[in-house]
MIGU-788738 format. One line per 8 residues: number of its first residue (from 1); their letters; for each residue x negated, y negated, z negated of N, C-alpha, C. Coordinates in steps of 0.1 Angstrom, whole numbers. Atoms other than C-alpha are relative to their C-alpha. Example, Ala and Ser with C-alpha at 12.3 -4.5 7.8 and 13.67 -1.06 7.14 Angstrom:
BEGIN
1	as	-9 12 0 -123 45 -78 -9 -12 0  9 11 0 -137 11 -71 8 -11 -8
***
This chain:
BEGIN
1	msmkmsqk	-13 -4 -5 32 -608 47 -2 9 12  3 -10 -10 33 -577 69 8 -3 13  -7 2 -13 43 -578 106 6 14 3  -7 -12 -3 69 -553 117 -3 6 14  3 -7 -13 60 -527 144 8 12 1  -7 -12 -1 79 -498 158 -10 12 -3  8 -12 3 67 -463 148 -9 4 12  8 -4 -12 56 -455 184 -11 -10 2
9	slkeyiev	10 10 -2 37 -488 187 -11 2 -11  9 -1 11 21 -482 153 -10 12 2  8 -12 -3 9 -447 163 -10 -3 11  9 4 -10 -6 -460 195 -11 -9 -5  10 9 6 -23 -488 176 -10 7 -9  9 -7 9 -38 -464 150 -10 8 8  9 -8 -8 -53 -442 178 -11 -9 5  10 9 -5 -71 -472 192 -9 -4 -11
17	mrqryagr	8 4 11 -82 -483 158 -10 10 -5  9 -11 4 -97 -449 150 -13 0 8  12 1 -9 -120 -452 180 -9 -11 -4  8 12 4 -131 -487 170 -6 2 -14  4 -1 14 -134 -477 133 -13 9 -1  12 -9 0 -159 -448 141 -13 -7 4  13 6 -5 -184 -471 158 -4 -13 -7  2 12 7 -183 -500 133 -9 2 -12
25	gragrsrl	7 0 13 -206 -509 104 9 -3 -11  -8 1 12 -195 -515 69 9 -13 1  -8 12 -1 -183 -551 75 11 1 10  -10 -1 -10 -166 -543 107 12 10 -4  -11 -9 4 -147 -513 92 9 -7 -11  -8 7 10 -136 -536 63 10 -9 7  -9 9 -7 -121 -561 87 11 8 7  -10 -9 -6 -103 -533 106 10 5 -10
33	ldelcvlg	-9 -5 10 -89 -520 74 10 -11 -5  -9 12 4 -76 -555 64 11 -1 10  -10 2 -11 -58 -557 98 10 11 0  -9 -11 1 -43 -523 95 10 0 -12  -9 1 12 -30 -529 60 11 -10 2  -10 10 -2 -12 -560 72 10 5 10  -10 -4 -11 3 -545 104 8 12 -4  -8 -12 4 13 -512 89 5 0 -13
41	dferkyai	-4 1 14 20 -523 54 -5 12 -8  6 -12 6 -4 -496 41 -8 -5 -12  10 2 11 -23 -494 8 -14 3 6  13 -1 -6 -60 -497 15 -6 14 0  5 -14 0 -69 -461 4 7 9 10  -7 -8 -10 -42 -447 26 -5 -4 14  5 5 -13 -54 -468 55 -14 7 4  13 -7 -2 -89 -453 51 2 15 4
49	kvlrrqrr	-3 -13 -4 -75 -418 52 6 2 14  -6 -1 -13 -55 -425 83 -10 -2 11  10 3 -10 -85 -439 102 -11 11 0  10 -10 0 -108 -411 91 5 14 2  -6 -13 -1 -84 -382 96 -5 8 12  4 -7 -12 -94 -373 131 -14 5 -1  14 -4 1 -131 -373 124 -2 11 -10  2 -11 9 -127 -350 94 5 13 6
57	kkrasarg	-5 -12 -7 -107 -325 115 -11 5 9  10 -5 -10 -135 -324 141 -12 6 -8  11 -6 8 -162 -318 114 4 13 -5  -5 -13 5 -141 -290 99 0 10 10  0 -9 -11 -137 -274 133 -14 4 3  14 -3 -3 -174 -276 139 -6 10 -10  5 -9 10 -182 -260 106 6 14 1  -6 -13 -2 -157 -232 113 -7 8 11
65	kksvrygk	7 -7 -11 -174 -224 146 -14 5 -4  13 -4 4 -208 -222 130 1 12 -10  -1 -11 11 -195 -198 102 5 13 6  -6 -12 -5 -180 -173 126 -11 11 0  10 -10 1 -198 -140 119 4 13 7  -5 -13 -5 -176 -111 131 6 -2 14  -5 1 -14 -170 -107 168 11 11 3  -10 -9 -4 -146 -85 187 -4 15 -2
73	evqrvvev	5 -14 2 -168 -54 183 4 5 -14  -3 -3 14 -164 -55 145 15 1 -2  -15 0 1 -127 -63 148 6 13 6  -5 -12 -6 -121 -33 171 -2 12 -10  3 -11 9 -138 -9 146 9 -1 -12  -8 2 12 -119 -23 116 15 3 4  -14 -2 -3 -86 -22 135 3 15 3  -2 -14 -2 -90 14 146 1 8 -13
81	iwrrseqm	0 -7 13 -98 26 111 13 -4 -8  -12 5 7 -70 4 97 13 7 5  -12 -7 -5 -44 20 120 0 15 -3  1 -14 4 -56 55 113 2 3 -14  -1 -1 14 -56 49 76 13 -5 -6  -13 4 4 -19 40 75 1 -15 -4  -1 15 1 -25 2 76 -2 -5 -14  2 4 13 -40 -4 42 -3 -15 -1
89	cgkrlqpa	4 14 2 -45 -39 28 -15 -2 -1  15 2 0 -80 -55 28 -7 5 -12  7 -5 12 -87 -47 -8 -1 15 -1  2 -15 0 -81 -10 -2 -8 4 12  7 -4 -12 -95 -9 33 -15 -2 -1  15 3 2 -129 -25 23 -8 12 -6  8 -11 5 -140 4 1 2 13 8  -2 -12 -9 -125 29 26 -9 1 12
97	lplwlphy	9 0 -12 -148 18 54 -12 9 -1  12 -10 0 -179 37 42 4 14 1  -5 -13 -1 -157 68 40 3 4 14  -5 -3 -14 -143 65 75 -10 -2 10  9 4 -11 -172 50 94 -8 12 6  7 -11 -6 -193 82 98 9 8 9  -10 -8 -9 -162 100 112 4 -8 12  -3 9 -12 -155 70 134 -11 1 11
105	erhqgals	11 -1 -10 -189 72 150 -1 14 6  0 -14 -6 -185 110 155 10 1 11  -11 0 -10 -152 104 174 -2 -10 11  0 12 -10 -158 70 191 -14 -3 5  14 3 -5 -196 70 196 -7 -9 -11  8 7 10 -225 56 176 0 -15 1  0 14 0 -225 19 166 -15 -5 -1  13 6 2 -255 -4 168 -2 -3 -14
113	peirvkvl	3 3 14 -273 -11 135 6 -13 -4  -6 13 3 -261 -47 136 15 1 -3  -15 -1 2 -224 -38 140 3 8 -12  -2 -8 11 -227 -11 114 -1 -8 -13  2 8 12 -241 -35 88 11 -10 -2  -11 10 1 -214 -61 96 13 7 -5  -12 -7 4 -186 -35 92 -1 4 -15  2 -4 14 -200 -23 59 -1 -11 -10
121	sisapqid	2 12 9 -206 -58 45 12 -9 1  -12 9 -1 -172 -73 55 8 -1 -13  -7 2 12 -152 -87 26 15 3 2  -15 -3 -1 -115 -78 18 8 -12 6  -8 11 -6 -102 -114 26 -3 -1 15  4 1 -14 -121 -114 59 7 11 8  -7 -11 -7 -105 -80 68 15 -4 2  -13 5 -2 -71 -95 62 2 -10 11
129	rllapcra	-1 10 -10 -79 -124 84 -2 6 14  2 -6 -13 -92 -102 112 13 8 5  -11 -8 -4 -61 -80 111 14 -7 0  -13 8 1 -35 -108 107 8 1 13  -9 -1 -12 -24 -107 144 6 13 2  -4 -14 -2 -19 -69 142 11 4 -10  -9 -4 10 3 -68 111 15 -2 4  -15 2 -3 41 -63 114 7 0 -14
137	rtrrkrlg	-7 2 12 65 -73 87 15 3 2  -14 -3 0 99 -58 82 6 2 -14  -7 -1 13 124 -60 54 14 4 2  -13 -5 -2 155 -40 51 4 7 -13  -4 -6 13 175 -31 20 6 14 3  -5 -14 -2 182 7 18 8 5 -12  -8 -6 10 203 30 -2 -8 8 -10  7 -8 11 192 46 -35 8 12 -3
145	gtrpgtll	-7 -12 2 201 81 -44 0 5 -14  0 -4 14 196 83 -82 14 0 -6  -12 -1 7 226 96 -100 -3 4 -14  4 -4 14 225 97 -138 3 14 -4  -2 -13 6 221 130 -155 6 -1 -14  -6 1 13 243 136 -185 -5 11 -10  4 -10 9 226 167 -199 -13 -4 -6  13 1 7 197 168 -224 -4 -15 -3
153	rhqipvrt	3 14 3 199 130 -231 -7 0 -14  6 1 14 190 137 -268 -13 9 -1  12 -8 1 164 165 -262 -12 -6 7  11 6 -8 143 146 -236 -1 -15 -5  1 13 5 130 114 -253 -3 -10 11  4 11 -8 127 80 -237 -14 -5 -3  14 4 3 91 69 -232 1 -15 -2  -1 15 3 92 35 -250 -13 -7 0
161	ehweidrp	13 6 -1 55 29 -248 -9 8 10  8 -7 -10 28 37 -223 -9 10 -7  10 -10 5 7 68 -228 -14 -6 0  14 4 1 -29 62 -238 -7 9 10  5 -8 -10 -43 75 -205 -15 -2 1  15 0 -2 -80 84 -205 -4 13 7  3 -12 -7 -78 116 -185 12 3 9  -11 -4 -9 -57 131 -156 9 10 -7
169	gyleadtv	-9 -10 5 -27 152 -162 14 -5 -4  -13 7 4 1 127 -170 6 -5 13  -7 3 -12 25 126 -141 13 -8 -1  -13 7 -2 53 103 -130 7 6 12  -7 -7 -11 80 119 -108 12 -8 4  -12 6 -5 107 106 -86 5 7 13  -5 -5 -13 129 116 -56 4 -11 9  -3 10 -11 135 99 -23 10 7 9
177	ahggests	-11 -5 -8 167 104 -3 -3 -2 15  1 1 -15 165 112 35 14 1 5  -14 0 -4 202 105 40 4 -10 11  -3 10 -10 199 77 65 9 -11 -6  -8 11 5 227 51 61 11 5 -10  -10 -5 9 248 74 38 -6 10 -9  5 -10 10 241 95 7 11 11 -2  -10 -11 1 272 117 13 -5 12 7
185	gdfiwslt	3 -12 -7 269 153 23 -14 6 -5  12 -7 4 238 176 21 -11 -5 10  11 4 -8 204 165 33 -13 2 -8  13 -3 6 167 167 24 -4 -12 -9  6 10 9 150 149 -5 -14 3 -1  15 -1 2 113 143 -11 -2 -2 -15  4 1 14 99 149 -46 -14 -5 0  13 6 1 70 127 -54 -5 0 -15
193	atdifsgw	6 -1 14 46 133 -84 -14 -7 1  12 7 0 18 109 -91 -7 0 -14  8 0 12 -10 112 -117 -4 -14 -3  3 14 4 -14 79 -136 -15 -3 0  14 3 2 -51 82 -143 -7 -1 14  8 -1 -12 -64 91 -108 8 -5 12  -8 3 -11 -35 83 -85 2 12 9  -2 -12 -8 -35 118 -71 15 3 1
201	telravwn	-14 -1 -3 -2 124 -55 3 13 8  -5 -12 -7 16 156 -45 15 -2 4  -14 1 -5 48 157 -24 6 14 4  -7 -12 -5 74 184 -17 14 -4 4  -13 2 -5 106 185 2 9 10 -6  -9 -9 6 137 201 -13 14 -3 6  -13 2 -6 172 207 1 10 -4 -11  -11 4 8 199 187 -16 -3 -3 -15
209	kgahgvcg	5 2 14 179 181 -48 7 7 -11  -6 -8 10 195 209 -66 -10 3 -11  8 -1 12 182 216 -101 -10 12 2  9 -12 -2 168 251 -92 -11 -3 10  10 3 -11 151 238 -60 -10 -10 -5  10 10 5 135 208 -77 -9 7 -10  9 -7 10 122 230 -106 -10 9 7  9 -8 -7 107 254 -81 -11 -8 7
217	qieaveka	10 8 -6 89 226 -63 -9 -7 -10  9 5 10 76 211 -95 -10 11 -5  10 -11 3 61 245 -103 -11 1 11  9 0 -10 45 244 -69 -10 -11 -1  9 12 2 31 209 -75 -10 3 -11  10 -3 12 16 220 -109 -11 10 5  10 -9 -5 -2 249 -92 -10 -6 9  8 6 -9 -16 226 -66 -9 -11 -6
225	lpfallgf	7 10 7 -30 201 -91 -14 5 -3  13 -4 4 -68 202 -96 -3 -3 -15  1 2 15 -62 195 -134 12 5 -6  -11 -5 7 -40 207 -161 11 -11 -2  -11 9 2 -5 192 -165 2 -3 -15  -1 4 15 -2 173 -199 13 -8 -3  -12 8 2 28 150 -194 8 -2 12  -9 1 -12 58 147 -171 10 -11 -4
233	dcdngsef	-10 10 3 78 115 -170 8 -3 13  -9 2 -12 108 110 -147 11 -10 -3  -11 9 3 139 89 -143 11 8 -6  -12 -6 6 174 97 -155 9 7 10  -8 -7 -10 185 115 -124 3 15 -4  -4 -13 4 204 148 -127 -9 11 5  9 -10 -5 177 166 -107 -11 3 -10  10 -2 10 154 162 -137 6 3 -14
241	lnhhlwsy	-6 -2 13 176 161 -167 10 12 1  -8 -12 -1 188 197 -165 -7 12 -8  5 -11 8 183 230 -183 -11 8 7  10 -7 -7 162 245 -155 -14 -6 -3  13 6 2 134 220 -159 -4 0 -15  3 0 15 138 218 -197 -5 14 -4  5 -13 3 133 256 -198 -14 2 6  13 -1 -6 103 254 -174 -11 -6 -9
249	fgngrrgv	10 6 9 85 231 -198 1 6 -14  0 -7 13 92 255 -227 9 -6 -10  -9 7 10 120 235 -243 -8 -9 -10  8 9 8 94 210 -255 -11 7 -8  10 -7 8 71 237 -269 -12 4 8  11 -4 -8 47 242 -240 -12 -8 -1  12 9 1 24 213 -248 0 -11 10  -2 11 -11 37 191 -219 9 -10 -6
257	dftrsrpy	-9 10 4 51 158 -229 11 -3 10  -11 2 -9 85 158 -211 8 -12 -4  -7 12 4 99 122 -212 7 -6 12  -8 7 -10 122 100 -193 -1 -15 -1  0 14 0 123 63 -184 13 -6 -6  -12 7 5 148 38 -197 10 -1 12  -9 1 -11 180 37 -176 -1 -14 7  0 12 -8 180 11 -148 -13 -8 -1
265	rkndnahv	13 7 1 143 2 -154 -10 7 9  9 -7 -9 124 12 -123 -14 -2 -2  14 2 3 92 -4 -134 -6 9 -11  6 -10 10 89 22 -162 -8 10 8  7 -10 -8 78 45 -134 -7 -7 13  5 8 -11 59 19 -113 -10 7 9  10 -7 -7 31 42 -103 6 9 11  -6 -9 -10 53 67 -85 9 -8 10
273	eqknwthv	-9 8 -9 77 40 -71 -8 -5 11  9 5 -11 47 26 -51 -2 11 10  3 -11 -10 40 61 -36 13 3 8  -12 -3 -8 77 64 -25 -1 -7 13  1 7 -13 69 38 1 -12 5 8  12 -3 -8 33 45 11 -1 15 4  1 -14 -3 36 83 10 12 7 7  -12 -6 -5 72 90 20 6 -8 11
281	rcllgyer	-6 8 -10 88 62 38 -9 -4 12  10 3 -11 57 53 59 -2 12 9  1 -12 -7 57 89 70 13 4 7  -12 -5 -6 93 100 76 10 -11 3  -9 11 -3 110 66 77 13 2 -7  -13 1 6 147 62 70 11 9 8  -9 -8 -8 162 88 94 7 10 -9  -7 -10 8 188 112 81 -5 14 4
289	ldhpelve	5 -14 -2 173 147 78 9 10 -7  -11 -8 6 203 170 72 -1 14 6  1 -14 -5 189 203 86 -9 8 -10  9 -7 10 176 228 60 -12 7 7  12 -6 -7 153 243 87 -12 -9 0  12 9 0 131 212 84 -8 0 -13  6 1 13 123 217 47 -14 6 0  14 -7 0 94 242 53 -10 -7 8
297	einrlyrg	9 7 -9 80 222 82 -5 -13 -7  4 12 8 79 190 60 -9 4 -11  9 -4 11 64 209 31 -14 4 5  14 -4 -6 36 223 54 -8 -13 2  7 12 -2 28 187 63 -4 -7 -14  2 6 13 31 175 27 -12 7 -7  11 -8 7 8 203 13 -13 -2 7  12 0 -7 -18 199 40 -6 -13 3
305	awselhnf	7 12 -5 -30 170 61 4 -13 -7  -4 13 5 -9 143 46 -5 -2 -14  5 1 13 -19 151 10 -15 -3 0  14 1 -1 -56 154 20 -4 -14 5  3 14 -5 -56 121 39 1 -10 -10  -1 10 10 -43 101 10 -8 2 -12  7 -2 12 -60 118 -18 -16 -1 1  14 0 -2 -95 119 -2 -5 -13 8
313	fspslkll	5 10 -9 -96 89 22 9 -13 -1  -8 12 2 -71 63 9 -2 -6 -14  2 6 13 -84 41 -19 12 -7 -5  -12 7 7 -59 26 -44 -6 -9 -11  4 9 10 -62 -2 -68 6 4 -13  -5 -4 13 -58 3 -105 -2 -12 -10  0 11 8 -49 -24 -130 -8 3 -13  8 -1 12 -75 -29 -158 5 -7 -12
321	ekkreggk	-5 7 11 -60 -56 -178 9 -11 5  -9 10 -4 -32 -82 -177 1 -10 -12  0 10 11 -34 -115 -197 9 -11 4  -9 12 -2 -9 -144 -200 -7 -12 -5  7 13 4 -26 -178 -200 10 -11 4  -10 11 -3 0 -205 -204 12 6 7  -11 -5 -9 26 -200 -176 -5 9 10  5 -9 -11 4 -178 -155 -4 14 -6
329	crkryeqa	4 -13 4 -3 -141 -157 -12 4 8  12 -3 -6 -38 -131 -149 -2 15 0  2 -15 -1 -44 -95 -136 -15 2 5  13 -4 -4 -78 -78 -132 0 14 4  -1 -14 -5 -82 -47 -111 -14 5 2  13 -6 -2 -110 -22 -108 -2 1 15  3 -2 -14 -128 -16 -75 9 12 6  -8 -10 -6 -105 4 -52 -8 13 2
337	rtpaqrll	6 -13 -2 -113 41 -52 11 11 4  -9 -11 -4 -97 73 -38 3 8 -13  -2 -9 11 -80 97 -62 -11 11 -2  11 -10 2 -107 123 -55 -12 -6 -6  11 7 6 -134 98 -64 2 -2 -15  -3 1 14 -117 91 -97 -1 13 -8  1 -13 6 -114 128 -105 -15 4 -1  14 -5 0 -151 135 -96 -8 -9 -10
345	awsgltpe	7 8 10 -162 106 -118 4 3 -14  -4 -4 14 -143 121 -148 -8 12 -5  9 -10 6 -166 142 -170 7 13 -4  -7 -12 5 -139 166 -181 5 9 11  -4 -8 -11 -133 181 -147 -7 14 -1  6 -13 0 -139 219 -146 -10 2 11  10 -3 -11 -169 232 -126 7 5 13  -7 -5 -11 -145 251 -103 7 -11 8
353	arahlerl	-8 11 -7 -123 221 -96 -10 -10 6  10 9 -5 -154 199 -91 -6 5 13  6 -5 -12 -169 222 -66 10 0 12  -11 0 -11 -136 225 -47 2 -14 6  -2 13 -5 -131 188 -45 -13 -5 8  12 5 -7 -168 181 -34 0 7 13  1 -7 -13 -165 208 -7 10 -6 10  -10 6 -9 -133 193 7 -4 -14 4
361	ereldpfa	5 13 -3 -148 158 5 -10 0 11  10 -2 -11 -177 170 27 6 4 13  -5 -7 -13 -157 190 52 11 -7 7  -11 6 -7 -126 170 58 -3 -12 8  2 10 -10 -124 146 87 13 -8 1  -12 8 0 -99 117 83 7 -2 14  -6 1 -14 -94 113 121 6 12 4  -6 -13 -3 -87 150 125 13 1 -8
369	lkasverq	-11 -1 8 -63 148 96 12 -9 5  -10 9 -6 -45 118 111 6 6 13  -5 -6 -12 -42 136 144 9 12 -3  -8 -11 5 -28 167 126 14 -6 -5  -13 5 6 -2 145 108 9 -5 12  -8 5 -11 9 129 141 6 12 8  -5 -12 -7 12 163 158 11 7 -8  -10 -6 7 32 178 130 13 -8 -1
377	lrdifklr	-12 8 0 55 148 128 8 1 13  -6 -2 -12 62 152 165 8 13 1  -7 -13 0 71 188 160 12 0 -9  -12 1 10 94 180 130 11 -7 7  -11 8 -6 114 154 149 5 7 13  -4 -8 -12 114 176 181 10 11 -5  -9 -11 5 129 205 160 13 -6 -4  -12 7 5 154 180 145 9 -2 12
385	rqihatrq	-8 3 -12 166 170 180 6 13 6  -4 -13 -5 168 206 191 12 6 -8  -11 -6 9 189 217 161 13 -9 2  -12 9 -2 212 186 165 7 3 13  -6 -3 -13 217 194 202 7 13 0  -7 -13 1 225 230 195 13 0 -8  -12 1 7 250 221 169 11 -7 7  -10 7 -8 267 197 192 6 9 11
393	eaa	-5 -9 -10 270 223 219 9 10 -6  -8 -10 7 284 248 194 14 -6 -4  -12 7 4 310 223 183 9 -3 12
***
């Protein structure tokens, strides 16, 4: 028959029993367990766990201190590269470290061989653990700007199955609104085009997403690609489903597969939807950009430093296979690589394009590109403030 004790008294009693339990032999521990089972009305296995809990925590703490390998020097190097590389996750940052480290040493000073080896051998989960205190998490629902296009619904087919992608040239395209808290009126839109095979992404800004302007920027994107355009897949927005773009692709006779996604199925264009965040929102945010004078300034940034920083120094993950096992979905990804690395590994790249990419890969400096991005961003928002102030004075 158990004896009733208050919870406070039982906790104090257990603390005393733990100290006695640690120094007893087998017979002594057995008698202490019998006593605790009676006083606390515990099962014997649970009583053992209660008395051994403190000792297990101490042993785990001791093991953790012995296994510490990376100090503040390694953390500082990883954090600097992480911040300059637009705060990539550990799985992307780990393969990016060998690309960034030589440029880091050129700007920040040479590292000791020991620190260099540790930085290059750090694992992706350990990177996430090191950077956990630095990460910021924000969630906010924003407005979407896609409006259904009614033209050419029958001429432009819906892509009902995935392309068999074994080479670059198949693009997914989307637009991002820079209207702030409202999509009314005129403002700037960003056009995003992503190659499915390599992840190569080109961006352009366009005023008010008019059909003529969007078509002109798509032409500029095609000229900037280091490979031939073979397929173009978009959503059902009116900026894409129009006669300007249909004529640009030769009314379906130019050899480019012009397709559209299913209505209200954003995952049909999942590749480009990801880039809308990493390439557009992380750069320009959610401010309202309603001055046409900013279009060329933004395009200068998109065409230059921002494109080179992402395409040459920002590895991305690519899904290899997805299997369903019972109630779980297992995904397997390839080692994260930059779009430029994927293109250079493709045997079908032309010699001219290969030489151009290899030269840029040698000459570009990610820290200089990041500094150029920050400088141009300051100029863009400074110009925005000046135009806004001028308009208010005129009003």
